[in-house]
C-alpha positions in Angstrom: 8.1 -19.1 -11.5 4.3 -19.3 -10.9 4.6 -21.7 -8.0 7.5 -19.7 -6.4 5.7 -16.4 -6.7 3.0 -17.8 -4.4 5.5 -17.5 -1.5 5.4 -19.6 1.7 3.3 -19.4 4.8 4.9 -19.1 8.2 6.3 -22.2 9.9 8.7 -23.1 12.7 9.8 -20.4 15.1 7.9 -17.7 13.1 4.7 -19.6 13.4 5.2 -20.1 17.2 5.6 -16.4 17.6 2.5 -15.7 15.5 0.5 -18.1 17.6 1.3 -15.9 20.7 -0.1 -12.8 19.1 -3.4 -11.5 20.6 -4.6 -10.9 17.0 -4.2 -14.6 16.0 -7.1 -16.8 17.0 -8.4 -20.0 15.6 -5.4 -20.6 13.3 -5.7 -17.2 11.6 -5.2 -13.5 12.1 -8.4 -11.6 12.9 -9.5 -8.0 12.4 -10.4 -5.9 15.4 -14.1 -6.1 14.5 -15.9 -8.8 12.4 -15.1 -8.2 8.8 -16.5 -10.1 5.8 -14.2 -10.2 2.8 -17.3 -10.5 0.7 -20.9 -9.7 1.8 -22.8 -12.9 2.5 -25.4 -12.0 -0.1 -22.9 -10.9 -2.8 -23.8 -12.1 -6.2 -20.8 -13.8 -7.9 -22.8 -13.9 -11.2 -23.2 -10.1 -11.0 -19.5 -9.7 -10.3 -18.6 -11.8 -13.3 -20.9 -9.8 -15.5 -19.4 -6.5 -14.1 -15.9 -7.9 -14.9 -16.9 -8.4 -18.5 -19.1 -5.4 -19.1 -17.1 -2.7 -17.2 -13.6 -3.7 -18.3 -13.4 -0.7 -20.7 -14.3 1.9 -18.1 -12.1 0.3 -15.4 -9.0 0.9 -17.5 -8.0 4.1 -19.3 -8.1 3.9 -23.1 -5.1 6.1 -23.5 -1.5 6.0 -22.3 -1.1 7.3 -18.7 1.1 10.5 -18.8 3.6 9.3 -16.3 7.0 11.0 -15.8 10.4 9.5 -15.9 12.5 10.9 -13.1 16.2 10.3 -12.2 15.5 8.7 -8.8 19.2 8.5 -8.0 19.5 12.3 -8.0 16.5 13.4 -6.0 16.9 16.4 -3.8 16.9 15.3 -0.1 16.9 18.5 2.0 13.1 18.4 1.9 11.0 15.2 2.1 10.3 13.9 -1.4 7.8 11.3 -2.4 7.7 9.7 -5.9 4.5 7.7 -6.5 4.8 4.8 -8.9 1.1 4.2 -9.2 -1.3 2.1 -7.1 0.4 1.6 -3.7 4.1 1.7 -4.6 6.1 4.8 -3.7 9.6 6.0 -2.7 10.2 8.3 0.2 13.4 10.3 0.3 14.5 12.7 3.1 18.0 13.9 3.9 20.1 10.7 3.7 17.3 8.2 4.1 15.4 6.4 1.3 12.4 4.2 1.9 10.4 2.0 -0.6 6.8 1.0 0.2 4.9 -2.0 -1.3 7.0 -2.1 -4.5 5.3 -3.7 -7.5 7.5 -2.7 -10.4 6.9 -5.7 -12.6 3.7 -4.5 -14.2 1.5 -7.3 -13.0 -0.7 -7.5 -9.8 -1.5 -11.2 -10.2 0.3 -14.5 -10.6 -1.5 -15.1 -13.9 -1.1 -12.9 -17.0 -4.8 -12.6 -17.8 -5.5 -10.5 -14.7 -4.0 -7.5 -13.1 -2.0 -6.0 -15.9 -0.7 -2.4 -15.3 -2.2 0.4 -17.3 -0.1 1.4 -20.4 2.5 4.0 -19.5 2.8 3.2 -15.8 5.7 0.8 -15.7 8.5 3.2 -16.3 10.6 2.1 -13.3 12.6 -1.0 -12.4 14.8 -1.9 -9.4 17.8 -0.8 -11.3 16.4 2.8 -11.5 16.2 3.0 -7.7 18.7 4.8 -5.5 20.4 2.9 -2.6 17.6 1.9 -0.2 17.6 2.0 3.6 14.3 0.3 4.2 11.5 -1.5 2.3 8.1 -1.6 4.0 5.6 -4.2 3.0 2.0 -3.7 4.4 0.6 -7.1 3.5 1.1 -10.0 1.2 -1.4 -9.4 -1.6 0.0 -9.5 -5.1 -0.6 -5.8 -5.7 1.6 -5.0 -2.7 4.1 -7.8 -2.6 5.7 -8.7 -6.0 8.0 -11.7 -6.3 9.9 -10.3 -9.3 10.6 -7.0 -7.6 11.7 -8.7 -4.3 13.9 -11.1 -6.2 15.6 -8.1 -7.9 16.1 -6.4 -4.5 17.7 -9.3 -2.7 21.2 -8.4 -3.8 20.9 -4.8 -2.4 21.4 -5.6 1.3 18.4 -3.5 2.2 16.4 -4.0 5.4 12.7 -5.0 5.2 10.0 -4.4 7.7 6.7 -6.3 7.5 3.7 -7.4 9.6 4.0 -10.7 11.3 4.4 -13.6 8.9 5.0 -11.7 5.7 8.7 -12.2 6.1 8.3 -15.9 5.4 7.6 -15.0 1.8 10.7 -12.9 1.6 12.9 -15.6 3.1 11.5 -18.1 0.7 12.6 -15.8 -2.1 16.1 -15.4 -0.9 16.1 -12.4 1.4 18.4 -13.1 4.4 16.6 -13.6 7.7 18.9 -11.0 9.3 17.5 -8.3 6.9 13.8 -9.0 7.8 11.9 -7.5 10.8 8.3 -8.6 11.5 6.2 -6.7 13.9 2.7 -7.0 15.3 0.1 -4.2 15.6 1.3 -1.6 18.2 4.8 -3.0 18.1 7.7 -0.7 17.1 11.0 -0.9 15.4 13.8 1.7 15.8 15.3 1.3 12.4 18.1 3.7 13.2 18.7 7.0 15.0 16.4 9.0 12.6 13.8 6.4 11.5 11.1 4.8 13.6 8.2 2.5 12.6 5.2 1.3 14.5 2.8 -1.2 13.0 -0.8 -0.2 13.5 -4.1 -1.9 12.7 -5.8 -2.1 9.4 -9.1 -3.7 8.4 -8.3 -6.1 5.7 -7.1 -9.7 5.1 -4.2 -11.6 3.6 -3.2 -14.6 1.5 -1.6 -15.4 -1.9 -3.5 -18.6 -2.4 -6.6 -20.3 -1.3 -5.8 -20.0 2.4 -6.3 -16.6 4.0 -5.0 -14.8 7.0 -1.9 -16.8 7.9 0.0 -13.5 7.7 -0.9 -10.2 9.2 -1.8 -6.9 7.4 -1.0 -3.5 8.8 -0.6 0.2 8.4 2.5 1.9 9.7 3.4 5.1 11.5 6.7 6.3 10.0 8.6 8.9 11.9 11.5 10.2 9.8 13.5 12.9 11.4 10.9 15.6 12.2 8.2 14.2 9.9 5.4 11.7 10.7 3.5 9.9 8.0 0.8 7.3 8.1 1.4 4.6 5.6 -2.1 3.2 5.3 -1.7 0.0 3.3 -5.2 -1.5 2.5 -8.0 -1.0 4.9 -11.8 -0.8 5.2 -13.1 2.1 7.3 -13.3 1.6 11.0 -12.7 3.1 14.5 -9.0 2.1 14.3 -8.3 5.3 12.4 -9.4 7.4 15.4 -7.4 5.2 17.7 -4.2 5.6 15.6 -4.9 9.4 15.4 -5.4 9.5 19.2 -2.1 7.8 19.9 0.2 9.3 17.2 -1.2 12.5 15.8 -0.5 14.9 14.3 0.5 13.4 11.0 2.1 15.6 8.4 0.6 13.3 5.7 -1.7 10.3 5.5 -1.1 8.0 2.5 -4.4 6.1 2.3 -6.1 3.8 -0.2 -9.0 5.3 -2.2 -9.6 2.8 -5.0 -10.6 -0.8 -5.8 -13.7 -0.5 -3.7 -17.0 -2.3 -4.5 -20.5 -2.7 -3.1 -19.9 -6.5 -2.6 -16.7 -5.9 -0.4 -17.4 -2.7 1.5 -15.5 -3.7 4.7 -12.0 -4.4 3.3 -11.6 -1.4 1.0 -12.7 2.2 1.8 -14.9 4.2 -0.5 -13.3 7.5 -1.4 -15.5 9.5 1.0 -14.4 7.3 3.8 -10.8 7.9 2.9 -11.3 11.6 3.4 -13.0 10.9 6.8 -10.2 8.7 7.8 -7.8 11.5 7.2 -9.8 13.6 9.6 -9.8 10.8 12.1 -6.1 10.5 11.9 -5.7 14.3 12.4 -3.5 14.4 9.4 -2.5 17.7 7.7 -3.0 16.4 4.2 -4.1 13.3 2.3 -2.2 11.5 -0.5 -4.7 9.0 -2.0 -3.2 5.8 -3.5 -4.4 2.3 -4.6 -5.6 3.7 -8.0 -4.1 4.8 -11.3 -2.2 1.6 -12.3 -4.3 -1.6 -12.0 -8.0 -2.3 -12.5 -8.8 -4.6 -9.6 -12.5 -3.5 -9.2 -15.2 -2.4 -11.6 -15.5 1.4 -11.0 -14.2 3.8 -13.7 -10.4 4.0 -13.3 -10.4 7.8 -12.4 -13.6 7.8 -10.3 -11.7 7.4 -7.0 -9.9 10.6 -7.4 -12.9 12.5 -8.5 -14.9 11.4 -5.5 -12.0 12.2 -3.1 -11.7 15.7 -4.5 -15.4 16.3 -4.1 -15.5 15.1 -0.5 -12.3 16.7 0.5 -13.5 20.1 -0.8 -16.7 19.7 1.3 -14.8 18.7 4.5 -11.9 21.1 3.8 -9.2 18.4 3.7 -6.1 19.2 1.7 -5.4 16.6 -0.9 -2.2 16.0 -2.8 -2.5 14.1 -6.1 1.0 13.6 -7.6 1.5 12.6 -11.2 3.1 9.1 -11.5 6.8 9.5 -11.4 6.8 13.2 -10.6 8.7 14.1 -7.4 6.4 15.6 -4.7 8.2 17.9 -2.2 6.0 17.7 0.9 7.0 21.1 2.4 6.7 23.0 -0.8 3.5 24.5 -2.3 2.1 21.7 -4.5 1.2 22.6 -8.1 -1.9 20.5 -8.8 -2.9 19.6 -12.3 -5.7 17.3 -13.4 -3.3 15.0 -15.2 -5.8 12.1 -15.2 -8.2 14.1 -17.5 -7.2 13.2 -21.0 
């Protein structure tokens, strides 16, 4: 189980295609600008001390008040999003259902001692999902690509769309090659008459073992009927947000990461204030902040990301939508906000 969950890096024809990508140089994918995963002067001793000393504030001490929803009977005349915590969510509109970065197993790590989900956040399993039209995977990190969830999905005959190379993991886990589409930055896939995807740059990295950047990471522009959403994946802040906004705006919604940041890795995860600025760069009508609320993968207080987002968004007049885990969010309806994280 542990070895299999590591996945498999690209080889054969897939690797040949990857080597032809302009974003693949020196046997690895590269960001648009130089990007350190960790700062050169980062103190690993300090990080270990933070891991031990800040564990209590990094995780809630009470049960998360998530909501159990009947996902198979969601209204579909309006666009509905159900957030499962962290970066996993379901998008339903008319007769189309899309699942993004599903990690439903309660673990964001291949080892049990790290990456456990907060209590109350693992209400959903694959069996609870409605029939799916598409699964989008933004990159291959464990908190976005979960072996157990994918294994449970392989009998559903759903289509998958991933950045270049990520499909090798899926194929290794039994997903048919015909069900997998891999695209490079700025490449597009017309999924069907009403659903269109374009992979766009992100500032991050990849890898499920000791070797990094053999597969690509990406954000995605999703056009679903008359609605356009930026599915952000993981990304540090950069000029790519303005470029995406310049090419594809306006967006009805930007779903962007706002948590798991740290002073020692400022280029691969945005700070909450940067998340708000990225929303402006994208020319998005509203922000839905994710990458928080389920796993403690950094040392900040678990609810600090949302507090900082709210403060900055108020200053810059950016509308923010903060759904409760499991509660359907109807994008076109007035959103009733409540501070559910304050308990």
